[in-house]
C-alpha positions in Angstrom: 71.4 20.2 29.9 70.9 22.9 27.2 67.6 24.7 26.6 67.5 23.1 23.1 67.8 19.6 24.7 64.9 20.4 27.0 62.7 21.5 24.1 63.5 18.2 22.2 62.6 16.1 25.2 59.3 18.0 25.5 58.6 17.3 21.8 59.3 13.7 22.2 57.1 13.4 25.3 54.3 15.2 23.4 54.7 12.8 20.4 54.5 9.8 22.6 51.3 11.1 24.3 49.7 11.5 20.9 50.7 8.0 19.9 49.2 6.5 23.1 45.9 8.5 22.6 45.8 7.3 19.0 46.3 3.7 20.1 43.4 4.0 22.5 41.1 5.6 19.9 41.9 3.1 17.1 41.7 -0.1 19.2 42.8 -2.2 22.1 46.4 -3.3 21.9 46.6 -7.1 22.6 49.8 -9.1 23.6 51.9 -9.6 20.5 50.9 -6.3 19.0 47.6 -7.4 17.5 44.7 -4.9 17.7 40.9 -5.3 17.6 38.8 -2.5 16.0 36.0 -1.2 18.3 32.6 -2.3 16.9 30.1 0.3 16.0 26.9 0.1 18.2 24.3 -1.9 16.3 26.7 -4.1 14.3 26.6 -7.9 14.5 23.0 -7.9 15.7 19.8 -9.5 14.5 16.3 -8.0 15.0 13.3 -10.3 14.8 9.5 -9.8 15.4 7.6 -12.6 17.2 3.8 -13.0 17.4 2.0 -14.8 20.2 -1.7 -15.3 21.0 -3.7 -16.5 23.9 -7.5 -17.1 24.3 -9.6 -16.3 27.3 -13.3 -16.1 28.1 -14.5 -12.4 28.5 -15.7 -11.5 32.0 -17.0 -8.0 31.4 -19.7 -6.5 29.2 -19.6 -2.8 28.3 -23.1 -1.5 27.4 -24.2 2.0 26.2 -27.7 3.0 27.4 -29.2 6.1 25.6 -31.9 8.0 27.5 -34.1 10.1 25.2 -37.1 12.3 26.1 -39.1 15.0 24.3 -40.9 17.8 26.2 -42.4 21.1 25.4 -39.8 23.3 27.0 -36.0 23.2 27.6 -36.4 22.9 31.4 -39.1 20.2 31.1 -36.8 18.2 28.8 -33.8 18.5 31.1 -35.8 17.6 34.2 -37.4 14.5 32.5 -34.0 13.4 31.2 -32.4 13.7 34.6 -35.2 11.7 36.2 -34.9 9.0 33.6 -31.2 8.8 34.1 -31.6 8.5 37.8 -34.0 5.6 37.4 -31.5 3.9 35.0 -28.6 4.3 37.4 -30.7 3.1 40.3 -31.6 0.0 38.3 -28.0 -0.7 37.4 -26.9 -0.3 41.0 -29.6 -2.7 42.1 -28.2 -5.2 39.6 -24.7 -5.0 41.0 -23.2 -2.2 38.8 -21.8 0.5 41.1 -21.7 4.2 40.1 -17.9 4.1 39.6 -18.5 1.6 36.7 -20.9 4.0 34.9 -19.9 7.0 32.8 -21.8 9.7 30.8 -20.3 9.6 27.2 -22.7 11.9 25.4 -25.2 14.7 26.3 -27.3 16.6 23.8 -30.3 19.0 23.7 -32.0 19.7 20.4 -35.1 21.3 19.0 -37.9 19.0 18.0 -39.6 19.8 14.7 -42.8 18.6 13.1 -43.2 17.7 9.4 -43.6 21.4 8.5 -40.4 22.5 10.2 -42.1 24.1 13.2 -40.5 23.7 16.6 -42.8 21.7 18.8 -40.6 20.9 21.7 -37.1 19.8 22.7 -35.2 16.5 22.6 -32.8 15.7 25.5 -30.4 12.8 25.1 -27.8 11.3 27.4 -25.7 8.2 26.9 -24.5 6.2 29.9 -21.8 3.6 29.5 -21.8 0.8 32.0 -19.4 -2.0 32.7 -21.3 -5.1 33.8 -19.7 -8.0 35.6 -19.9 -10.8 36.3 -21.5 -11.9 33.1 -23.9 -14.2 34.9 -25.8 -11.0 36.0 -25.4 -9.1 32.7 -28.6 -10.3 31.0 -30.8 -9.5 33.9 -29.1 -6.1 34.4 -29.7 -5.1 30.8 -33.4 -6.1 30.9 -34.0 -4.2 34.1 -32.1 -1.1 32.9 -33.9 -1.0 29.6 -37.3 -1.0 31.3 -36.3 1.2 34.2 -37.7 4.4 32.7 -40.6 3.3 30.5 -39.7 3.8 26.8 -37.0 6.4 27.4 -34.1 4.0 27.6 -32.5 2.3 24.5 -29.8 -0.3 24.5 -26.9 0.8 22.2 -23.6 -0.7 21.5 -22.3 -3.7 23.4 -18.8 -5.2 23.7 -17.2 -8.0 25.6 -13.9 -7.5 27.3 -11.5 -8.8 30.0 -11.5 -7.0 33.3 -8.1 -8.5 34.3 -5.9 -9.7 31.4 -2.7 -10.2 33.4 -2.5 -14.0 33.0 -3.5 -14.1 29.4 -1.0 -11.4 28.5 1.8 -13.4 30.2 0.8 -16.5 28.2 0.7 -14.5 24.9 4.0 -12.9 25.8 5.7 -16.2 26.3 4.4 -17.4 23.0 5.6 -14.2 21.2 9.1 -14.4 22.7 9.4 -18.1 21.8 8.4 -17.3 18.3 11.0 -14.5 18.0 13.7 -16.7 19.5 12.9 -19.6 17.0 13.2 -17.1 14.1 16.4 -15.6 15.3 18.1 -19.0 15.9 17.1 -20.0 12.4 18.6 -16.8 10.8 21.7 -17.1 13.0 22.2 -20.7 11.9 21.7 -19.9 8.2 24.4 -17.2 8.6 26.8 -19.6 10.4 26.5 -17.7 13.7 25.0 -18.2 17.1 22.8 -16.0 19.3 24.4 -13.9 22.1 22.7 -11.8 24.7 19.4 -9.9 24.1 20.1 -6.2 23.4 16.6 -4.8 23.2 13.0 -5.8 23.7 9.8 -3.9 22.8 6.2 -5.2 22.7 2.7 -4.2 21.5 -0.4 -5.8 23.1 -3.5 -6.0 21.0 -6.6 -6.8 23.0 -9.6 -5.4 21.1 -13.0 -5.6 22.7 -15.5 -7.8 21.0 -18.4 -5.8 19.7 -21.6 -7.7 19.1 -22.7 -7.7 15.5 -25.8 -6.0 14.2 -28.1 -9.0 14.5 -27.0 -9.8 18.1 -27.6 -6.2 19.2 -31.0 -6.2 17.5 -31.9 -9.4 19.4 -30.8 -7.9 22.7 -32.9 -4.8 22.2 -36.0 -6.9 21.4 -35.3 -9.2 24.4 -34.7 -6.3 26.7 -38.0 -4.7 25.7 -39.8 -7.9 26.9 -40.5 -7.2 30.5 -39.4 -9.8 33.0 -37.1 -11.7 30.7 -33.3 -11.6 30.9 -31.5 -11.2 27.6 -29.4 -14.1 26.4 -25.6 -13.5 26.1 -22.9 -15.6 24.5 -19.5 -14.2 25.3 -17.5 -16.8 23.4 -13.7 -16.5 23.4 -11.4 -13.4 23.1 -8.0 -13.6 21.5 -5.2 -11.4 22.8 -2.2 -10.9 20.6 1.3 -9.8 21.7 3.9 -8.6 19.1 7.5 -8.5 20.5 10.5 -7.0 18.7 13.7 -8.5 20.0 17.3 -7.6 19.1 20.0 -10.2 19.8 23.8 -9.9 19.5 25.3 -12.5 17.2 27.9 -14.7 18.8 
């Protein structure tokens, strides 16, 4: 065979290879010569947002206790503040609130002025946040803590919460996915299609704590100031919301 023939055979083989590669890139060759174009990722899908809620009774109360003392010198103010905080923490521990459920959230030391602007002493402040549970003990715990250091302790913000929201999240998630599926089926039916497999799922859980309003907090402060009386608490119900974004392939 001549050198020219060898070159022609090489060109033919190269051309066939190019055609095969092109066929693979363009589509899949089916029996009979028909081809199906490869679908672009994300085509033929439907994305829907579902919302589900579930209610539960709070089992935890988060309380901020602020300790405030005024003394003539910096060291005296710091020492008095430390002593008052120790009495507060001891009271909470005696009421069933261990140290690991307490946390200092604010600490301040400021000059104390009279009406003429003269420095007369120093104000020391520390805020301790405590998680109190079970709620059956919360009223007594607040009363005891508020009176643990004379008039140095004030009850600040309070909020109900769930210590373990596993079951209520599952319930809200079921409701959210069911809502998304109902919406997706309706849209698929309106477009003359069916639902295929789930392509993607993302969720957002919204479980805000329930702060007590101004009047409830004011009543708690007044009740806590009354020695020997447990404050009255009404936890009510907490609503947890799950928002789920689901993408289905259309059949």
